C-alpha positions as CSV (number, residue, x, y, z in Angstrom):
1,D,4.0,3.7,10.2
2,L,6.4,1.1,9.0
3,I,7.4,-2.4,10.3
4,Q,10.4,-3.9,8.5
5,G,9.9,-1.5,5.6
6,T,6.2,-2.3,5.1
7,T,3.4,0.2,5.8
8,Y,1.0,-1.3,8.4
9,R,-0.9,1.7,9.8
10,T,-2.0,4.9,8.0
11,E,-4.3,7.8,8.7
12,L,-5.5,10.4,6.2
13,V,-4.0,13.7,7.3
14,E,-5.2,17.0,5.8
15,D,-2.3,19.4,6.0
16,S,-1.9,22.1,3.3
17,H,1.8,22.7,4.2
18,L,2.5,19.0,3.8
19,D,0.5,18.9,0.5
20,R,2.6,21.8,-0.8
21,E,5.9,20.1,0.2
22,V,4.9,16.9,-1.5
23,V,3.9,18.7,-4.7
24,R,7.2,20.7,-4.6
25,I,9.3,17.6,-4.3
26,I,7.4,15.7,-7.1
27,E,7.7,18.7,-9.4
28,A,11.4,19.1,-8.6
29,L,11.9,15.4,-9.6
30,G,9.9,15.9,-12.8
31,A,7.8,12.8,-12.0
32,I,4.9,12.0,-14.2
33,G,2.6,9.2,-13.2
34,P,2.7,7.1,-10.1
35,C,5.3,8.2,-7.5
36,N,5.3,7.2,-3.9
37,L,7.3,9.2,-1.3
38,Q,8.1,7.8,2.1
39,F,9.1,10.5,4.6
40,R,9.1,11.5,8.2
41,I,8.2,14.9,9.5
42,V,10.6,16.2,12.1
43,G,10.2,19.6,13.6
44,G,7.8,20.6,10.8
45,M,10.3,19.6,8.1
46,V,9.7,16.8,5.6
47,Y,12.6,14.4,5.3
48,V,12.2,12.0,2.4
49,F,14.0,8.7,2.8
50,E,12.6,6.7,-0.1
51,I,11.2,7.6,-3.5
52,N,9.3,4.9,-5.6
53,P,8.5,6.2,-9.1
54,R,6.1,3.4,-9.7
55,F,3.0,1.8,-8.2
56,S,3.9,0.7,-4.7
57,G,2.7,-1.6,-2.0
58,T,0.5,1.1,-0.6
59,S,-1.5,1.6,-3.8
60,G,-4.3,-0.5,-2.3
61,I,-4.2,1.6,0.9
62,R,-4.5,4.8,-1.1
63,Y,-7.4,3.3,-3.1
64,L,-9.3,2.8,0.2
65,Y,-9.0,6.5,0.8
66,G,-10.4,7.3,-2.6
67,F,-7.1,7.7,-4.6
68,N,-7.0,5.2,-7.4
69,D,-3.4,5.3,-8.7
70,C,-4.1,2.8,-11.5
71,E,-7.1,4.7,-12.9
72,L,-5.4,8.1,-12.7
73,A,-2.3,6.8,-14.4
74,F,-4.4,5.1,-17.2
75,D,-6.3,8.3,-17.7
76,L,-3.2,10.5,-17.8
77,L,-0.8,8.2,-19.7
78,H,-3.1,6.3,-22.0
79,L,-6.2,8.4,-22.5
80,R,-4.1,11.6,-22.2
81,T,-6.8,13.3,-20.2
82,E,-6.0,15.8,-17.4
83,V,-6.3,14.4,-14.0
84,T,-7.0,16.2,-10.7
85,Q,-6.6,15.4,-7.1
86,P,-9.7,13.4,-6.1
87,T,-11.6,14.1,-2.9
88,L,-10.3,11.7,-0.3
89,D,-12.3,10.0,2.4
90,K,-11.2,10.4,6.0
91,A,-10.2,7.1,7.5
92,V,-7.6,5.0,9.2
93,V,-6.3,1.9,7.3
94,L,-4.7,-0.9,9.2
95,R,-2.8,-3.7,7.4
96,Y,-2.8,-7.0,9.1
97,W,-0.8,-10.1,8.1
98,N,0.6,-13.1,9.9
99,E,2.5,-16.1,9.1
100,I,1.1,-19.5,10.2
101,C,3.3,-22.5,10.5
102,V,1.6,-25.9,10.2
103,P,4.3,-28.2,11.5
104,K,5.2,-31.5,9.7
105,A,2.8,-30.7,6.9
106,G,2.9,-30.3,3.1
107,F,0.2,-28.9,0.8
108,D,-1.1,-32.4,0.2
109,D,-1.7,-32.7,3.9
110,L,-3.6,-29.5,3.8
111,R,-5.7,-30.5,0.8
112,E,-6.5,-33.9,2.4
113,G,-7.4,-32.4,5.8
114,R,-4.7,-34.4,7.6
115,A,-2.9,-31.3,9.0
116,K,-3.7,-29.4,12.2
117,H,-2.6,-26.0,13.5
118,D,-3.2,-25.3,17.2
119,G,-5.7,-28.1,17.3
120,Y,-7.8,-26.9,14.4
121,A,-8.0,-28.6,11.0
122,A,-6.0,-26.8,8.4
123,V,-7.6,-27.4,5.0
124,I,-7.0,-25.8,1.6
125,R,-10.0,-26.2,-0.7
126,E,-8.5,-24.8,-3.9
127,N,-5.6,-25.9,-6.1
128,L,-2.2,-24.6,-5.2
129,T,0.3,-24.4,-8.0
């Protein structure tokens, strides 16, 4: 699922029809190497709304399922070895992020422990450049 164009919730779905459709689309594009498709399924039909012929923001999510885009691309494009679809691990991956505003503070305030957020000290222990 997407929020503001960013994937935040995924589930590994095993569906041979969907697998065939994705392969058909990628082969029709002539894609070699990383290629991320974003699509919706409506009435059993795959509707692609975005194609990213590159590593994408969901590469880390795919890695958690057992699909290492970077390693496969390196093997295929640099080592010139044949790659195959790895066995994937059934899972749900949830992405969480949140912005925190520390009012009336700068990084120096955070480093020096002078800033508070909701009553808690907000301290940064490493250098920020």
